[in-house]
N, C-alpha and C positions, 0 to 999 in steps of 0.2 A: 423572493427565491426566481430567477431566472430557470428556463423551460432547459438550459445544457448545463446545469448548478441542483435545478432540482432533481436531476434523470441519475448523474454523479451524485446524491447523497442514497438514494436508494440501493444504486449499486455499492456501496460500501456498507447500507443498511444490512443486501444478502450475503458480501464478501463475510461483514462482522458477523452474521447469524452463522457462515458456512465455514468459521476457522476459530466457532467456541464451539460447537458439535464435534472438530476433526480436535479441541482438547488446547485449546491453546489460549490466555485467558487478553486478552482487552487490555490494555494500560491506560490507552489512551484513545483519542479519534480526533486526527485533524486535528494533529498539535503544525501551529509556527508562527514563525521568528522574522526577521529583518532576512533571513535567509532562502527562505523560502514553508514548503509544510509538509507530509508527511500524512497519509491516510490516512494509515493503523501503526499505531507502535502497540506489537505483545508480546509475554515472555509465550516461548516454546523446551520447556524444561532448561535447558539452562544459556536456551539464548531470552537474549530482548530480541525483537525482528519487527522488520520495519517493512510495513507492508503498500505497497505503491499499488494500488485500484485503477483501471482502465480497461472501460466498454466504450460499446456498440452495439450498434447495432447492426443484425445478421443483410445481409449483403454490401453492408457498407465497404467503403476498394482496397479502406485499412484497415491490416488485422489491431486486433489497440495494444495489443507488442508491443508492435513498429511502428505506434503513435508515439512509444520515451525515445526522448535526443540526451545524447552527451551530456549538453545544458541539465537536463532534467538531470540525469541521474546524477549528476557533477554535484548540484541542488542537491537530492535528497540526502545525500556523505554528505555534506555541508548542515544540513542542518540536524542530524544524524548524532554526528559527534556535537555540535552543541548542545540536541539534549540531551545526550553522558556527558559531558560536560554541566549540564548545570543543575543532572542529579548526586553531580561526588563518582560517577561509575564508569565512566573515560577508564582504559584498560586494569577492571579488576571484570567484567561483562564479558559473555563471548554475544558477536552482535552477529545475524544475517538478515540478508535484504534481499526480500519474497517481491513476485508480481502476482498479481491475481490478475485475472483477466473475466471479463461476461461480455459477453455476444447476448444478444437479448433475437429468444427469439417469440416474438410479438409481445407476451408477460413474461413470458418461461426462459429464464436465466442457463444460460449453460456457464459455467465457469469453468477457469484454468487453474492452477497454483503451481509457479514456481515456483521452490525455496532455492534458493542463495541465485537469484537472474540478478541482481547489481554480484561485479566482483571487484571487490576493493585492492 
């Protein structure tokens, strides 16, 4: 596993713990298909939540939130739609797209949770 992937996995682990502590049920991690990948799929009450995790180190020139391109947003929505179809949930559940950013201060993560960050 390369260093970038290892750091991404560490950020996803921290975010999973963070979301569980706030009452979300983690349904799946790193769901992928030919359309792309969603980092975390969770349940939050009536919502199925598709979570994009973005991370960077303190002092990095671009905040993790700024690294999400329109192409990435489009891909997340397509993968989410495909996931919902595959589970027979399309048009049967409420859906939300969240982003959690992780900025590393040495080994200490600073998290920011943006609920409903992606509007479809």
